[in-house]
Structures are given as structure tokens and as C-alpha cells.
N, C-alpha and C positions, 0 to 999 in steps of 0.2 A: 710416069716419067714427066717431069716438068719441061715445058718447051719454050719458056720466055724469061727474059730478065727485066726486072723493074728496078732501076737505080734510084736511090734516094738522092736528095739534094747534097747531102754530106758526101756521099760516094762520088758524085760528079765533081764537087769541089776538091776532094782528095785526089782524084784522078788527074785533074788539071795541074796539080802541083808536082806531079811526077815527071821524070824525064821522058822524052819520046821513046827511048829504048824500053823503059819499064812499062809504059802505056801499051806498047806493042805486045809485050809479054802478057799483060793483063788481058788484052783482047783474045789472045791465043788460049789462055787458060779458061776464060769464060766460054769460048766455043767448045772446048773439051767438056766443061761442066754440063753444057746443054746436051752433049752427045752421050756422056756416061758419068754419072755422079761419082762413081768409084774409080774413075780412070787413075791408074797408079801415080802418074806425075803430079796429080792434084793434091795428094796426101790429105784427102777430105777428112775432117774430124769435127766432132761435136764438142763445143767448149763446155766443160763441166761447170754447172751452176750458172751459166750465162744465159740470160734471156733478153729479148727485145720484143715489145708489144705482146708479151705473154707467150712467145714462141722460143724454142731452142735456137741458139746462135751456133752457126757452123763456120768453118774456115777452110779455104783452099790455099795452097802455096802458089805464089807467082814465081818466086825465086828464093834464094837462101834468106833474103832480108825482107821480102814483102809478102803480105797476105791480103786476101779478100775475105771480109766477113759478110755473112748473109743469113737470112732465115728462109724457110720453105713455106710458101703460101699454097697449100694444097687446094684451097677453095678457088684460087685464081689461077692455078696451074702455072706458078711462077716462082722464081727465086728473087727475093727482095734483097738487093745489094745494099748493105748498111754502110760499109766503109772499106777503104783500101789504103794500105800504107805499111810502114815498118812494124816490127813486133810490138811497139808501144801502143798500137791501137787496141791490143788486148786489155790494157789497163782500164779501159772504159767499162768493161763488163765484169 
């Protein structure tokens, strides 16, 4: 079980652009991610064919319109947060 979050610079920039209400939802979902990777409301899924730094890219649902993208760093026991935003963030991968 991974027990820490490592946000990228891009993730932090993306997060700052979101409304306070959405940022609050992001924090809640990230807390759930740390508790249980498969928590039902997260809708955790591996993005088919998407990689970042040679690792599979995963997503969790923040709400109907927003997602968090991340990779799992087993060596560092951490989730590396790549990006947060609307569905169009998927286009990068």
C-alpha cells in the first residue's frame, strides 16, 4: 500500500487554476486514494497505452468533469501526481 503523494509542478499549477470547491474535492479524493486504491467513488482505472516516465498512467475521478492522473512509484512508496483537470488532460497521453 502506498502511503504518500508526490505532486509534480504541473499538478500544482493545474490545481491552483481550479475553483476552491473543486480543489476541496481533489483533496478528499486524494485522501481516499491513500486509504484504499480501489475505493468505489475513485473509479480508479489504468489508462490503456498511456505511460509517463516508463510507468503506467492511472486516473481517479474527482467529479463528473475532473480527473487526477498519476503513476505509482513502488520504489518510493508514493503516488506521483502528474496532472489534474477536465477530461482533456487525457489527450496528453
